[in-house]
N, C-alpha and C positions, 0 to 999 in steps of 0.2 A: 439526270434527265431520265424519265421512265420510257423504256422502249415501247414502240407502238407496232401494231400489226402492219407488215409491209410485204410487198411482193416484187420480184425481179424476174426478168427473162434475160439470159445470157446465151446467145446462140439458140440452140434447141433445148436448153436447160431451164427449168423453172425452179425458183427458190422462193420460200415463204418464211418470214420470221413471225413466230408466235411468242408474244411476251410471256414470261419475263426473259427466257433464255434459250429458246429452241429455234433452230434453223432447219427447216425441211427442204431437201433438195431432191429433184428428180432429174437425173442425168440421162440424156438421150443423145445418142450419136457421139461424135467426136467433139472434144473441147479444143478449140484453137488457142494459140498463144495469146491472141488478143482477148479471147474469152477468159483465159487464165489470169491475165492482168486485171480484168474487171472483177473476177472472183476473189482474188487476193485483196483488192481494194475493199470489197464488201466485207470480207472476213476482218480486215483491219478496222473498218468503221464499227462493226458490231463488237468485236473483241476488245477494242480500246475503251468502249463504253462499259462493257461487262462481259466476262468470259461466257461463252455459249456452248450448248450441246448442238451437234449436227446429226440429223438422221438423213442418210442419202440412199435413195432408191437407185440401184445400179443395173437392173435387169436389161435396160435398153442402152446402156452406156458402152462406148467403145474404149479400148485401151488408150492411154495418153501416149503421144509421141514423145521421144526423149527430150526434146527442147522444152516442151510444155511441162513435163514432169520435173525437169531441172529448175524451171522458173518457180514452180510452186514450192519445191523443197527449199529453195534459196530465200523465199520471201514470206512464207507463212510462219508466224511465231506461235510456238506451242502454248504460250500463256494466254492467247486469245481463245483457245478451244478447251473446254472441260472434258469433252469426250466425243467420239465419232462412232455412230452405229451405221454400218453399211447393210442394206437389205438386198439380198439376191446377188451379191458380188460373185463373179466367176473367179476361178483360180488366178487368172491374169490380173484381175483387179486387186485381189488380196496381195499378190506379189508386188504390184506397183505401189499400193498403199504403204506396205512395210518398207519397200525400197526408198520411197520418198522420205519416210521418217529416218531411216538409216543414213541417207545422204545428208539430211539436215543435222543429224548428230555428228557426222564427220566434219561438217563445217561449223560446229559448235553453236548451231542455231536452235538446238532442242535439248531438253534435259534428258537424262538417261532413263527416266520412267515413262517416256512418251508412248512407247509401244503398248503400255497398259491402258492407254486412252482409246485404242482402236478395237472395235468389236464387229463381229460379223453374225448376222442372223438371216433367216430365210423369209420371214413374213413381217408385216406391219405389227401384228399382235405381239410377236416376240420382241420387236423393237420397242414398243410401248412398255412391256414388262421389264426389259433391260434398262430402259431409261429411268423407270421408277427406282430400280435398284441402284443405279449410278447416282441419282439425286440423293438417295438415302445415305450414301457414304459420307 
């Protein structure tokens, strides 16, 4: 089935799928555990159809609480996601993103190369350029 353009709102967060394989996310504020369960279900739905790239704008995001981060690390499968590009992530976001990956590796939910799928940039323009490079690989 060919993916179609779709949009979601999960709490204060806005997500938009752009065919064939790009999920844009704008994270604003805190992500609740309920929001995380919906987010993981969305990742599953998209990723089981076709692995996708995600570009996440993080400027207005708050750090995840430990329970929410644990839920995400235990339920997201690395085979669903080809790569993640975080825009404007603060140090705490970078640490949490890598921590979630490391936790999933410890529970044998992720392959050892998953850290290579995570990228950080400052602007949308840099995200677009990096996404082009990732697709070329």
